[in-house]
C-alpha positions as CSV (number, residue, x, y, z in Angstrom):
1,M,-10.4,18.5,-7.8
2,N,-9.4,18.5,-11.3
3,K,-9.0,15.6,-13.9
4,Q,-5.3,15.3,-13.3
5,E,-5.4,15.2,-9.6
6,A,-8.3,12.6,-9.7
7,L,-6.4,10.7,-11.9
8,F,-3.3,10.7,-9.8
9,K,-5.3,9.6,-6.8
10,Y,-7.0,6.9,-8.8
11,I,-3.6,5.4,-9.8
12,L,-2.3,5.7,-6.0
13,R,-5.2,3.7,-5.0
14,L,-4.4,0.7,-7.3
15,A,-0.7,1.0,-6.8
16,D,-1.0,1.2,-3.0
17,N,-3.4,-1.9,-2.9
18,D,-0.9,-4.0,-4.7
19,L,2.2,-2.9,-2.8
20,I,0.7,-3.4,0.6
21,L,-0.9,-6.9,-0.3
22,G,2.3,-7.8,-2.1
23,H,4.3,-7.0,1.1
24,R,1.9,-9.1,3.2
25,V,2.1,-12.1,0.8
26,S,5.8,-11.9,0.7
27,E,6.1,-12.3,4.6
28,W,5.1,-16.0,3.7
29,T,8.3,-16.3,1.9
30,G,10.2,-19.2,3.6
31,H,7.3,-20.2,5.7
32,G,4.7,-21.8,3.2
33,P,3.2,-25.1,4.1
34,M,5.3,-26.6,1.5
35,L,8.0,-25.8,-1.1
36,E,5.7,-25.7,-4.1
37,E,3.3,-23.3,-2.1
38,D,6.3,-21.3,-0.6
39,L,7.3,-20.6,-4.5
40,A,3.8,-19.9,-5.7
41,L,3.2,-17.1,-2.8
42,A,6.6,-15.6,-3.9
43,N,5.5,-15.4,-7.3
44,I,2.3,-13.9,-6.6
45,A,4.0,-11.3,-4.4
46,L,6.3,-10.2,-7.2
47,D,3.3,-10.0,-9.4
48,L,1.7,-7.7,-7.2
49,I,4.7,-5.5,-6.4
50,G,5.8,-5.5,-9.9
51,N,2.3,-4.1,-11.0
52,A,2.6,-1.4,-8.0
53,N,6.0,-0.4,-9.6
54,S,4.6,0.0,-13.0
55,L,1.4,1.9,-11.7
56,Y,3.7,4.2,-9.4
57,Q,5.8,5.1,-12.6
58,Y,2.6,6.2,-14.1
59,A,1.7,8.2,-11.2
60,V,4.5,10.1,-11.1
61,K,4.3,11.2,-14.8
62,V,0.8,12.3,-14.1
63,E,1.7,14.1,-11.0
64,G,4.6,16.0,-12.6
65,K,6.1,17.2,-9.5
66,G,9.7,15.1,-9.9
67,R,9.0,12.5,-7.4
68,T,9.9,9.0,-8.2
69,E,8.2,5.7,-7.7
70,D,10.4,5.0,-4.5
71,D,9.3,8.4,-3.2
72,L,5.6,7.2,-3.4
73,A,6.2,3.8,-2.0
74,Y,8.7,4.6,0.7
75,M,8.2,8.5,1.7
76,R,4.7,8.7,2.6
77,G,2.9,8.2,5.7
78,E,-0.1,6.0,6.4
79,R,-2.6,8.7,6.0
80,D,-1.3,9.2,2.4
81,F,-1.7,5.6,1.4
82,Y,-5.3,4.5,-0.3
83,N,-5.1,0.8,-0.2
84,T,-8.1,-1.2,1.1
85,L,-8.2,-2.3,4.6
86,L,-8.5,-5.8,3.3
87,A,-5.0,-5.7,1.8
88,E,-3.3,-4.6,5.0
89,H,-4.8,-7.2,7.4
90,P,-2.3,-9.4,8.9
91,N,-1.7,-13.0,7.3
92,G,-3.0,-15.0,10.3
93,D,-3.0,-18.6,9.5
94,Y,-3.0,-20.0,6.1
95,A,-6.7,-20.0,5.5
96,C,-7.1,-16.3,6.4
97,T,-4.3,-15.6,4.0
98,M,-6.1,-17.5,1.3
99,V,-9.4,-16.0,2.1
100,R,-8.0,-12.5,1.9
101,Q,-6.3,-13.2,-1.4
102,F,-9.4,-14.9,-2.8
103,F,-11.6,-11.8,-1.9
104,T,-9.1,-9.6,-3.7
105,D,-8.7,-11.7,-6.7
106,A,-12.2,-12.3,-7.3
107,F,-12.6,-8.3,-7.2
108,Y,-9.5,-8.0,-9.7
109,I,-10.8,-10.3,-12.3
110,H,-13.8,-8.3,-12.9
111,Y,-12.2,-4.9,-12.1
112,Y,-9.3,-5.3,-14.7
113,E,-11.7,-7.0,-17.5
114,D,-13.4,-3.6,-17.4
115,L,-10.5,-1.3,-16.8
116,K,-8.8,-2.5,-19.9
117,S,-11.5,-0.6,-21.9
118,S,-10.3,2.5,-20.2
119,A,-10.0,5.7,-22.3
120,D,-6.6,6.1,-20.6
121,A,-4.3,4.2,-22.8
122,T,-1.9,3.4,-20.2
123,L,-4.3,2.3,-17.4
124,A,-5.8,0.1,-20.2
125,A,-2.4,-1.6,-21.1
126,L,-1.5,-2.2,-17.5
127,A,-4.9,-3.6,-16.7
128,A,-4.6,-6.0,-19.8
129,K,-1.1,-7.1,-18.4
130,A,-2.5,-7.6,-14.6
131,L,-5.5,-9.4,-15.8
132,K,-3.3,-12.2,-17.1
133,E,-1.7,-12.7,-13.7
134,V,-5.0,-12.3,-11.8
135,N,-6.3,-15.4,-13.7
136,Y,-3.6,-17.4,-12.3
137,H,-4.1,-15.8,-8.7
138,L,-7.7,-16.4,-8.6
139,R,-7.3,-20.1,-9.7
140,H,-4.7,-20.6,-6.9
141,S,-6.7,-19.0,-4.3
142,S,-10.0,-20.3,-5.1
143,S,-8.6,-23.7,-5.4
144,W,-7.5,-23.5,-1.6
145,I,-10.7,-22.2,-0.5
146,E,-12.3,-25.4,-1.9
147,R,-9.7,-27.4,-0.6
148,F,-10.0,-26.0,3.0
149,G,-13.9,-25.7,2.9
150,D,-14.3,-29.3,1.8
151,G,-11.5,-31.0,3.6
152,T,-11.2,-31.9,7.1
153,E,-13.2,-30.4,9.9
154,E,-10.5,-28.3,11.1
155,S,-9.7,-26.9,7.8
156,H,-13.3,-26.1,7.2
157,M,-13.6,-24.4,10.6
158,R,-10.4,-22.4,9.8
159,A,-11.7,-21.1,6.4
160,Q,-15.1,-20.3,7.7
161,N,-13.4,-18.3,10.6
162,A,-11.5,-16.3,8.1
163,I,-14.5,-15.6,6.0
164,N,-16.3,-14.4,9.2
165,E,-13.3,-12.3,10.1
166,L,-12.6,-10.6,6.9
167,W,-16.3,-10.2,5.3
168,R,-16.4,-6.8,7.1
169,Y,-13.7,-5.5,4.8
170,T,-15.3,-6.4,1.7
171,E,-17.9,-3.6,1.1
172,E,-15.1,-1.1,1.0
173,L,-13.8,-2.7,-2.3
174,F,-16.8,-1.1,-4.1
175,D,-16.6,2.5,-2.3
176,M,-16.6,5.3,-4.8
177,N,-15.9,8.9,-4.1
178,E,-15.3,12.2,-5.9
179,V,-12.4,10.7,-7.8
180,D,-14.4,7.9,-9.3
181,A,-17.2,10.4,-10.4
182,I,-14.7,12.8,-12.2
183,L,-12.9,9.7,-13.9
184,I,-16.1,7.8,-14.9
185,K,-17.3,10.8,-16.5
186,E,-14.2,10.8,-18.7
187,K,-14.6,7.0,-19.3
188,I,-11.3,6.4,-17.3
189,A,-12.5,4.9,-14.3
190,V,-14.6,1.5,-13.7
191,D,-18.0,1.9,-12.3
192,L,-18.0,-0.5,-9.4
193,A,-21.5,-1.1,-9.1
194,P,-21.6,-3.8,-11.9
195,V,-18.3,-5.2,-10.6
196,K,-19.8,-5.9,-7.2
197,A,-22.5,-7.9,-8.7
198,K,-20.1,-10.0,-10.7
199,W,-17.8,-10.2,-7.6
200,E,-20.7,-11.5,-5.5
201,K,-21.6,-14.2,-8.0
202,T,-17.7,-15.5,-8.2
203,V,-17.5,-15.6,-4.3
204,N,-21.0,-17.3,-3.9
205,D,-20.1,-20.0,-6.5
206,V,-16.8,-20.9,-4.7
207,L,-18.4,-20.9,-1.4
208,V,-21.2,-23.1,-2.4
209,R,-18.7,-25.6,-3.9
210,S,-16.6,-25.4,-0.8
211,T,-19.6,-25.9,1.6
212,L,-18.7,-22.7,3.1
213,E,-21.2,-20.1,4.3
214,K,-21.5,-16.2,3.3
215,P,-21.8,-14.2,6.5
216,Q,-25.1,-12.3,6.9
217,N,-25.7,-8.8,8.2
218,V,-21.8,-8.1,9.2
219,W,-21.0,-4.4,10.0
220,Q,-18.6,-3.0,7.5
221,Q,-15.5,-1.3,8.2
222,R,-14.1,1.4,5.6
223,G,-12.2,4.5,5.5
224,S,-9.0,3.8,3.1
225,R,-10.5,6.2,0.5
226,D,-9.9,9.1,3.0
227,G,-6.7,7.7,4.0
228,K,-8.0,6.2,7.2
229,H,-6.7,2.7,8.1
230,T,-6.5,0.0,10.7
231,E,-3.7,0.1,13.4
232,H,-1.7,-2.7,11.1
233,L,-0.7,-0.5,8.2
234,G,1.6,1.7,10.5
235,Y,3.5,-1.3,11.7
236,L,3.9,-2.7,8.0
237,L,4.9,0.7,6.7
238,A,7.5,1.1,9.3
239,E,9.1,-2.4,8.5
240,M,8.7,-1.9,4.6
241,Q,10.2,1.8,4.6
242,H,12.8,1.5,7.0
243,L,15.9,0.9,5.0
244,H,14.9,3.8,2.4
245,R,14.3,6.2,5.3
246,A,17.4,5.2,7.2
247,I,20.0,5.6,4.2
248,P,18.4,8.2,2.0
249,G,19.2,7.5,-1.7
250,A,20.4,4.0,-1.1
251,N,20.3,1.9,-4.3
252,W,21.8,-1.3,-5.5
C-alpha cells in the first residue's frame, strides 16, 4: 500500500463514520422527546453529514479516479465501508442514543485536537472546523449522561444498560492498521494510543459525576477496519442508498 492509497482509506474511515452516525442521529428527527431536543439532534446530524461530505470531496481528489462524493456515499456496499461498529448501532431508546453519541464525542474531541496539527493541510483544516462542532456535541451528550445517571431510578437504569450494551464497541475506536502506520510516519495521521488515554479520562470523569459505572472485562467486538460490520449496517445502507440507486443521476 502506498501513501496515496493509505490516505484515501484514512479519509474514507473518517467520512464513513460521520455519514453513518449522522444518518442514525437523523432518524430521531420528528421523534425527539421535546421540540428543543428534536432540533438539537437534527443540527448534530447536519454537522456530521456536512463534515462527511467535505471529507468525501477530499477523498475523490486523493483517489483521482473520477468518482464523486455521491459515488462514495451511495454506490459502495457494506464491505467497502470503514465506519466503526459503534456508529452503525441502532438508536435504541434515548439513553442508548446519548451514550453512543457521548462515547463518539469523547473520542472526537481529542482526536481532532491532534489531527488539526496534521502535515496534510486539508485534513488539518477539516479537523479544526470539526473540532468547533464537536465541542458543542460533547457538551450536549455529556449533559444528558449526567441527567440520566443522576436522575430517576429508571433513567439511571436505562443509562447503565446502554453503557453495558455499547462498551464492547469502544476499543475499536483506537484500532490501528497499516494505513495508520504509513501515515503516522508521514506525520499525517494521529497516533491513537495517547488519544485512548485522554478518552478514558473524559469518559471516567463524566461517569463518576453521573453515578454510573464503567463495565469491567467486557469482550470487545471489532472488524470495521477490514470492512466487517454488524448486520445493522446492511439495513441502514439499503434505506440510505435506495433513491440514488433506484434513479441513477437524480439531483435536485
